[in-house]
GUKEKE-669097 format. One line per field, with one value per residue: residue in three letters; x, z, y of N, C-alpha, C, O, CB in turn; residue number from 1. Coordinates in steps of 0.1 Angstrom, whole numbers. Glycine has a CB too. Example, Ala and Ser with C-alpha at 12.3 -4.5 7.8 and 13.67 -1.06 7.14 Angstrom:
% GUKEKE-669097
code	ala;ser
n_c1	132;128
n_c3	78;71
n_c2	-57;-22
ca_c1	123;137
ca_c3	78;71
ca_c2	-45;-11
c_c1	132;129
c_c3	78;79
c_c2	-33;0
o_c1	142;134
o_c3	85;80
o_c2	-33;11
cb_c1	113;141
cb_c3	90;57
cb_c2	-45;-6
pos	1;2
***
This chain:
% GUKEKE-669097
code	unk;unk;unk;unk;unk;unk;unk;unk;unk;unk;unk;unk;unk;unk;unk;unk;unk;unk;unk;unk;unk;unk;unk;unk;unk;unk;unk;unk;unk;unk;unk;unk;unk;unk;unk;unk;unk;unk;unk;unk;unk;unk;unk;unk;unk;unk;unk;unk;unk;unk;unk;unk;unk;unk;unk;unk;unk;unk;unk;unk;unk;unk;unk;unk;unk;unk;unk;unk;unk;unk;unk;unk;unk;unk;unk;unk;unk;unk;unk;unk;unk;unk;unk;unk;unk;unk;unk;unk;unk;unk;unk;unk;unk;unk;unk;unk;unk;unk;unk;unk;unk;unk;unk;unk;unk;unk;unk;unk;unk;unk;unk;unk;unk;unk;unk;unk;unk;unk;unk;unk;unk;unk;unk;unk;unk;unk;unk;unk;unk;unk;unk;unk;unk;unk;unk;unk;unk;unk;unk
n_c1	327;299;267;244;246;248;222;209;217;205;179;175;180;160;139;148;142;112;106;115;95;72;79;76;52;36;7;-11;9;21;-5;-7;16;12;20;2;-28;-25;2;-1;-22;-6;13;-5;-13;6;28;60;71;65;80;108;108;109;130;148;145;152;178;190;185;200;223;224;227;246;265;258;266;294;302;298;317;315;318;333;359;344;346;345;329;319;311;288;273;264;247;231;215;207;189;166;160;150;130;112;104;92;73;50;39;24;5;-20;-20;-20;-12;-22;-16;-23;-35;-26;-5;13;19;27;52;69;72;87;108;120;126;146;164;170;186;207;220;226;245;260;275;286;305;318;345;366;361
n_c3	51;58;67;72;58;34;33;35;11;-8;0;-7;-31;-42;-39;-58;-82;-79;-85;-108;-121;-117;-138;-159;-158;-153;-144;-128;-111;-101;-88;-73;-56;-39;-50;-54;-66;-83;-93;-110;-125;-141;-151;-168;-188;-200;-195;-189;-163;-137;-147;-148;-120;-108;-118;-107;-79;-81;-90;-68;-51;-60;-58;-29;-25;-37;-24;0;-3;-13;13;26;17;-8;-32;-53;-35;-22;-23;9;26;56;60;38;46;72;63;47;65;82;67;61;85;91;71;75;102;101;80;96;105;81;82;89;76;46;19;-7;-11;4;39;43;27;37;65;61;42;60;79;66;57;83;91;69;76;104;95;80;102;121;106;100;122;130;107;119;130;108;88
n_c2	-204;-186;-195;-182;-155;-163;-177;-150;-134;-149;-146;-119;-120;-136;-121;-100;-113;-118;-92;-89;-105;-91;-71;-88;-100;-85;-62;-79;-94;-70;-63;-88;-90;-65;-38;-18;-5;18;13;-11;-3;17;-2;-18;3;2;21;37;37;19;-3;12;17;-6;-18;-4;-10;-38;-37;-26;-48;-69;-60;-60;-86;-96;-86;-97;-123;-123;-115;-139;-154;-166;-156;-132;-110;-83;-44;-24;-40;-42;-20;-17;-35;-33;-12;-24;-43;-25;-10;-29;-37;-13;-7;-27;-21;6;4;-10;12;21;4;15;36;33;39;36;8;-26;-31;-57;-60;-43;-52;-81;-74;-61;-77;-94;-85;-77;-102;-110;-89;-98;-121;-113;-97;-113;-129;-111;-102;-127;-125;-106;-100;-106;-88
ca_c1	314;290;254;234;250;242;206;206;222;197;167;175;181;146;131;149;138;98;104;115;85;63;77;77;39;29;-5;-16;17;21;-16;-6;28;9;26;-8;-36;-15;13;-9;-29;3;16;-14;-16;20;41;74;71;65;90;118;109;110;143;158;145;157;190;194;182;208;237;226;226;260;274;258;272;305;307;297;330;311;317;345;354;337;347;337;321;315;300;279;265;258;238;218;211;197;177;160;152;138;119;105;96;85;59;40;30;18;-8;-30;-19;-14;-7;-28;-12;-36;-27;-18;8;25;22;34;61;74;76;97;121;127;137;157;173;178;193;216;222;235;254;272;279;298;317;329;361;371;357
ca_c3	50;67;58;71;49;23;31;31;-3;-16;4;-12;-48;-47;-38;-68;-91;-76;-90;-127;-126;-120;-149;-170;-160;-154;-134;-123;-106;-93;-75;-61;-44;-32;-51;-53;-78;-92;-104;-118;-138;-152;-162;-179;-200;-209;-191;-184;-150;-128;-152;-141;-105;-103;-124;-95;-71;-86;-90;-58;-43;-66;-53;-17;-28;-41;-11;10;-6;-12;24;31;12;-20;-43;-53;-22;-27;-12;20;28;65;60;31;52;83;58;43;75;92;59;61;100;91;64;87;114;94;74;104;103;70;85;94;66;38;7;-17;-7;17;54;44;22;50;74;52;36;74;87;58;58;95;93;62;85;114;93;80;114;129;97;100;136;127;102;122;133;95;80
ca_c2	-200;-181;-201;-171;-146;-172;-174;-136;-132;-159;-140;-108;-126;-139;-107;-94;-123;-115;-81;-92;-111;-81;-62;-97;-106;-68;-58;-89;-96;-58;-63;-98;-87;-53;-27;-8;-2;30;7;-20;5;22;-13;-20;12;3;32;30;42;8;-7;20;18;-20;-22;2;-20;-52;-37;-25;-61;-76;-57;-66;-101;-98;-84;-109;-137;-120;-118;-151;-160;-175;-148;-126;-99;-65;-33;-19;-51;-41;-9;-19;-50;-25;-4;-31;-45;-13;-6;-42;-33;3;-7;-32;-13;20;-4;-12;24;23;-3;23;49;23;48;28;-4;-31;-33;-65;-61;-35;-63;-92;-70;-57;-91;-104;-74;-78;-114;-108;-79;-105;-129;-102;-91;-129;-133;-98;-106;-139;-124;-93;-102;-108;-79
c_c1	304;275;242;233;246;228;201;205;207;181;165;175;168;137;134;141;119;97;108;103;72;66;74;59;32;17;-7;-5;22;9;-14;5;24;15;15;-16;-29;-8;8;-13;-18;10;5;-15;-1;28;54;78;71;77;110;121;113;123;152;156;152;170;198;194;196;220;237;231;239;269;272;267;286;314;305;310;324;314;328;346;353;343;339;326;312;303;289;267;255;245;226;212;201;188;164;153;141;130;107;95;87;75;46;33;21;5;-19;-31;-14;-12;-11;-24;-22;-25;-21;-5;18;27;31;51;70;80;88;111;125;134;147;168;181;186;208;226;234;248;267;278;289;308;326;341;368;370;364
c_c3	57;62;59;65;35;19;28;18;-15;-13;-7;-28;-51;-47;-53;-81;-91;-88;-103;-129;-127;-131;-159;-170;-157;-142;-129;-110;-93;-82;-65;-49;-35;-37;-54;-69;-88;-100;-114;-129;-149;-161;-175;-192;-205;-205;-185;-167;-139;-135;-146;-126;-102;-107;-112;-85;-71;-83;-80;-48;-45;-62;-36;-18;-27;-27;2;9;-9;4;35;27;-5;-35;-40;-41;-29;-17;-1;25;43;66;52;36;64;76;52;54;81;78;63;75;100;85;67;95;108;84;83;108;94;71;84;84;55;23;-2;-20;4;29;52;38;32;58;69;49;48;77;80;57;72;97;82;69;98;109;86;93;121;117;98;116;137;120;106;123;117;84;82
c_c2	-196;-184;-185;-158;-154;-171;-159;-132;-138;-152;-128;-113;-129;-128;-101;-103;-121;-102;-79;-97;-102;-74;-73;-98;-94;-69;-69;-95;-82;-59;-76;-94;-72;-40;-17;-9;8;21;-2;-13;11;9;-14;-11;11;14;26;31;30;1;-2;20;4;-22;-18;-8;-34;-50;-34;-41;-69;-73;-61;-81;-106;-95;-93;-121;-137;-121;-127;-161;-172;-168;-136;-112;-87;-55;-27;-27;-47;-29;-10;-29;-43;-16;-12;-37;-38;-8;-16;-35;-20;2;-16;-28;-2;12;-6;2;26;14;3;36;40;29;40;14;-12;-28;-46;-67;-51;-49;-73;-86;-66;-69;-96;-95;-77;-93;-115;-97;-89;-114;-124;-101;-107;-132;-123;-103;-118;-135;-112;-89;-102;-98;-65
o_c1	299;271;234;223;239;223;192;195;203;172;155;168;164;127;125;135;113;89;106;98;63;56;69;54;20;19;0;-10;24;12;-17;4;31;16;20;-11;-29;-11;13;-9;-19;12;7;-18;4;37;56;87;80;86;119;132;122;129;161;166;158;176;210;202;203;228;247;239;244;279;280;273;293;325;308;313;330;314;332;336;359;345;327;316;300;291;278;255;243;235;214;200;189;180;153;143;130;119;95;83;75;66;35;22;11;-4;-29;-41;-2;-9;-2;-29;-28;-13;-11;4;30;37;42;61;81;93;98;122;137;145;158;180;193;195;218;238;246;260;279;289;299;320;336;348;378;375;361
o_c3	63;53;50;65;27;8;21;13;-25;-22;-14;-36;-63;-55;-61;-89;-102;-97;-110;-140;-136;-136;-170;-181;-160;-132;-119;-100;-81;-70;-53;-37;-26;-29;-57;-80;-100;-112;-125;-141;-161;-174;-187;-203;-213;-213;-179;-162;-130;-127;-142;-120;-94;-98;-108;-82;-61;-75;-80;-39;-36;-62;-31;-10;-21;-22;11;18;-9;7;47;32;-10;-46;-29;-39;-39;-5;-2;28;43;70;56;31;66;83;52;52;83;81;68;75;105;88;63;95;110;81;79;113;97;63;80;83;54;15;-9;-29;13;29;59;43;34;57;74;51;45;77;86;58;72;102;85;66;101;117;87;93;123;121;96;116;144;124;101;118;118;74;75
o_c2	-205;-177;-180;-151;-148;-168;-156;-129;-133;-152;-127;-106;-126;-127;-98;-97;-122;-101;-69;-94;-103;-68;-69;-98;-94;-76;-67;-100;-83;-57;-75;-96;-68;-31;-7;-12;6;19;-2;-14;11;9;-12;-15;19;16;15;25;32;-1;-8;21;3;-29;-25;-14;-38;-57;-36;-43;-75;-82;-65;-85;-116;-101;-95;-126;-147;-126;-127;-172;-182;-173;-132;-105;-83;-58;-25;-22;-48;-29;-6;-30;-45;-13;-9;-35;-41;1;-11;-29;-17;8;-13;-30;-1;20;-3;3;33;16;-3;44;39;20;36;8;-6;-24;-48;-74;-53;-55;-74;-93;-69;-70;-101;-99;-80;-95;-120;-97;-88;-118;-131;-103;-109;-135;-126;-108;-118;-138;-108;-80;-94;-98;-55
cb_c1	310;294;246;232;267;244;199;215;237;199;167;186;190;140;137;165;145;94;108;126;84;62;91;89;36;18;-19;-20;25;20;-32;-1;46;13;36;-1;-50;-3;24;-21;-39;14;17;-24;-22;17;37;86;58;51;85;114;95;101;146;155;133;154;193;186;167;206;241;214;221;264;271;245;266;304;306;285;338;293;301;349;366;315;349;331;332;325;305;285;279;270;245;221;219;209;181;170;165;142;122;113;106;99;62;44;35;27;-9;-26;-7;-23;8;-24;1;-43;-36;-23;6;16;10;23;58;64;63;90;117;117;129;152;161;172;186;209;203;220;248;262;266;293;316;329;366;366;344
cb_c3	48;68;70;80;51;27;45;34;-3;-9;20;-7;-51;-39;-24;-69;-85;-57;-83;-134;-118;-111;-153;-167;-152;-173;-140;-135;-117;-102;-82;-68;-54;-17;-61;-48;-75;-83;-97;-110;-131;-146;-154;-174;-196;-224;-178;-193;-148;-127;-166;-144;-96;-109;-138;-88;-71;-101;-97;-53;-49;-77;-55;-10;-42;-55;-7;10;-16;-18;27;25;30;-19;-45;-68;-8;-25;-16;17;29;73;55;22;61;91;48;34;81;101;41;60;111;86;53;94;125;85;70;116;101;60;96;110;70;37;5;-29;-3;16;68;43;4;63;78;36;25;85;86;41;56;107;92;48;91;123;85;78;123;129;85;99;143;119;90;129;142;91;81
cb_c2	-206;-166;-220;-168;-143;-185;-178;-127;-143;-177;-134;-99;-140;-150;-94;-91;-141;-112;-73;-103;-122;-73;-52;-113;-120;-63;-53;-100;-100;-45;-65;-112;-83;-56;-28;7;3;43;-1;-26;19;31;-27;-20;30;6;42;37;51;-1;-4;33;23;-30;-14;17;-21;-57;-31;-14;-71;-75;-38;-65;-106;-86;-69;-114;-143;-106;-109;-155;-170;-178;-143;-122;-97;-63;-26;-8;-64;-40;2;-23;-63;-15;4;-42;-46;4;-8;-58;-29;17;-8;-33;-7;33;-20;-20;34;21;-7;26;63;9;52;35;-2;-55;-34;-73;-57;-18;-70;-95;-60;-53;-103;-109;-57;-76;-129;-104;-67;-110;-138;-90;-86;-149;-134;-76;-110;-152;-124;-90;-119;-120;-78
pos	1;2;3;4;5;6;7;8;9;10;11;12;13;14;15;16;17;18;19;20;21;22;23;24;25;26;27;28;29;30;31;32;33;34;35;36;37;38;39;40;41;42;43;44;45;46;47;48;49;50;51;52;53;54;55;56;57;58;59;60;61;62;63;64;65;66;67;68;69;70;71;72;73;74;75;76;77;78;79;80;81;82;83;84;85;86;87;88;89;90;91;92;93;94;95;96;97;98;99;100;101;102;103;104;105;106;107;108;109;110;111;112;113;114;115;116;117;118;119;120;121;122;123;124;125;126;127;128;129;130;131;132;133;134;135;136;137;138;139
***
């Protein structure tokens, strides 16, 4: 069992749960987690757009969690694990790095959101990278 990929899968899973919480608890959660005032207001108005966007992000994060846990040896084997884990790891790193640009160009979110979310993405990306490197020879 690869403990780094177990942790990576749990971190993606926790992020998915937080996104579900935003759907369930609405505008206060969207605001707290930095989704921006626009998303929070749409949620307050009962519009479907925030729910659809958040459900999509949740589905992606759940898939990433499943792939990490599969590669760790906890879940059934999924296809293309090497390719998918490379993509997931790369996306976490890219999101983490690009987010720092938005500290000075926040697009409706706070600079603090971009800093924290970028650091979190870089940490999750690093955990994925270590786990992927450990599993590389058996993928």
